[in-house]
C-alpha positions in Angstrom: -2.4 -15.9 16.7 -0.9 -14.4 13.6 -1.5 -10.4 13.2 -2.6 -9.6 10.0 -1.0 -6.6 8.0 -2.7 -5.1 4.9 -0.8 -3.4 2.8 -2.2 -0.6 0.4 0.1 0.7 -2.4 -1.7 4.0 -3.5 -2.9 4.8 -6.4 -2.4 2.4 -9.5 -3.9 1.9 -12.9 -5.3 5.4 -15.0 -4.5 7.4 -11.7 -0.5 7.8 -11.3 -0.8 10.1 -8.5 2.2 12.4 -8.4 4.5 12.7 -11.0 7.8 14.2 -11.5 11.2 13.8 -12.6 10.2 10.6 -14.6 8.9 8.8 -11.8 5.2 7.9 -10.7 4.1 7.4 -7.2 1.8 4.5 -8.3 5.1 2.9 -8.9 7.1 3.9 -5.8 4.2 2.4 -3.7 3.7 -0.6 -4.9 7.8 -1.0 -4.9 7.8 -0.3 -1.3 4.4 -2.7 -0.6 6.6 -5.1 -2.1 9.8 -4.7 -0.1 7.7 -4.2 3.2 5.6 -7.7 2.3 9.1 -9.4 1.8 11.0 -7.8 5.1 7.6 -8.8 6.8 7.7 -12.2 5.6 10.6 -13.1 7.9 8.7 -12.7 10.7 6.7 -15.4 12.3 3.0 -14.5 13.5 2.5 -12.3 10.8 0.2 -12.6 7.7 0.4 -9.9 5.1 -1.9 -9.0 1.9 -1.7 -6.5 -0.6 -4.7 -4.6 -1.9 -2.9 -4.9 -5.2 0.4 -6.5 -6.7 0.2 -5.2 -9.9 -0.9 -1.8 -11.8 -4.2 -1.9 -10.9 -6.5 0.6 -9.3 -9.0 -0.8 -6.6 -11.7 1.1 -5.7 -11.2 2.6 -2.0 -14.0 0.9 -1.2 -12.5 -2.0 -2.5 -9.6 -2.0 -0.7 -11.4 -1.3 2.5 -13.7 -4.0 2.3 -10.6 -6.7 1.4 -9.2 -5.6 4.3 -12.0 -5.7 6.6 -13.0 -9.1 4.9 -9.9 -10.3 5.8 -10.3 -9.3 9.1 -6.9 -6.9 9.0 -5.6 -6.0 12.5 -3.2 -3.1 10.6 -4.4 -1.2 7.5 -1.3 0.6 5.8 -1.7 2.6 2.9 1.1 3.8 1.4 1.6 7.3 -0.4 4.5 9.8 -1.5 2.6 13.0 -1.1 4.2 15.7 -3.2 1.5 18.7 -2.6 4.2 20.6 -0.2 4.3 21.1 3.4 6.3 19.9 5.9 6.9 17.2 8.6 5.6 13.5 8.7 2.2 11.8 7.7 0.7 8.6 8.7 
C-alpha cells in the first residue's frame, strides 16, 4: 500500500511569511515543496500531494481538510522561521 505524503508549503498569496534580503518565505517554501515532490516521485509506493502549487493561500483548515480527505499518512508543513532562537524545529 502506497504511503501518502501531503506537503504543505507555508504562507502564500497575500501572506509572504518572513521577508529579508529580497527573499520571501512563501516562495522558498513552495520551491522546497516542489523539489521534495520531485525527489519523492523517484520512489515506488509513495504518493504526494501539495496544499498549493502556486501563489495561493489556502486557509489552515482547508490545508488540514485536504490532507484528511485524501487520507494522508504524513503531513509536512514547510516553513523557514526567522523569529530567532536556536536549534531544529519540525
